[in-house]
N, C-alpha and C positions, 0 to 999 in steps of 0.2 A: 823612404828607405825600405819599407815592407814591400811596396810594389816592385822596387828594383830587385829585391831578393826573389820574389815570385817569378819575375821575368827571367832572371838569371837561371834559377833552378829548372824552370819549365823548358827553356830553350836548350840548356845544357843536357838535360835528360833526353830530349828529343834527339840531339846529336849523338848522345851515348847509345841510344837504342838503334838508330839508323846506321851508325858507323862503327859500332863495337859489338853489340849483342847480336844483331841480325847477321852481319857478315861472319861472326865467329860460329854461329849455328848453321850457316848455309854454305860456307866456303867450299866444301867438298862435294856439293851437289853437281849434277850434270849441267843444270841451268847456269850455275856460276862459272863452271869451267868453259862452257860454250860461249858465255858472255865475254869472257876475257879473250878467248881465241877469235871470236867474231870481230873484236876491235883490233886484232892483229898483234896482240901482246903474247909473249911466251908464257907457258904455264907457271914458271917460277915467279913471274912478276905478280901473279895473283896471290901466291903464298906470301911473298914479301909484303904486299899491300895489306893483307890481313894482319900480319904481325904489327905493322906500323899503326894500323887503325885501332887495334886493341890497346897498344901502348898509349896512343894519343887520347883515346876515350877515357882510359883510366887516369891519365894525367889531368884531364879536365875536371873529373868529378871528385878527385881526392884533394881535399882542401889544403893539406900540408905540403903539397908539391910546391917548390919554389916558383915565384912569378916568372922568372926568366925561362924556365922549362915550359910553363903554361903558354907563354908567348910563342915558343917554337911549335907547340902542339896546335895552337890556333892557326899559325902560318902553314903548317903541314896540311891541315884539313882544307884551308883555303886553296892551296895549290892543287890538292886532290879534286876538289869540286870544279875548279876552273878547267883542269885538265880533262876531267870526265866529260864536261860539257863540250869541249873542243873535240875530243875523240869521237863522241857520239855524232856530232854534227859533220865531222869529216867522213865518217863511214856511212851513216844513215841519212844524212841531211837533217833538216830542222824538223823535229817532232818532239813529242813529250819527253823522250829520253834525253834530249838536248837541254831542255829547260828544267827538268827535275833537279839536277845537281845545283843549279843556280837558285832554286827555291830553298834548298837545304843550306846553301851558302848564305842566303839572307837570314836564316835562323841562326847560323853560326855568327854572323855579324851582330845580331841582337844579343847573343850570349856574350860575345867579346866586349861589347860596349857596356853591358850591365855589369860584367865582371870588373871592368875598369872603374865604373862608378862606385861599386861596392868596396873595392880594395885599394883604390888609388891613394886615399889618405894614409892607410896603414903601411903601404909598400913604398911610399915616396916616389911613385911613378909620376912623371910629369906629362 
């Protein structure tokens, strides 16, 4: 149980830092704006994405958030990582930018599985 808690909090904090704190601090930089436009997305898409990332990250780290909402946050991040990988591969071909979202997606999966292992008995999730 202790090992599962360590895995859960470590992976969840990594997701929180990469997908909530870092984007919240850098969303208005020229690099972030050029990254969104380079992929062919309009500027408002970047702003919308930041709002959802912040809400999703907070949802994952606040223990009192209902399980159903956490499931949606995990799903949203999964869609985000897969879409980012596809967008980068479509625009730039296969390079590190294509695979990095999939690495973070693997960390998200570890967070999700450990969260279920910790809270399944309490939540009645089958």
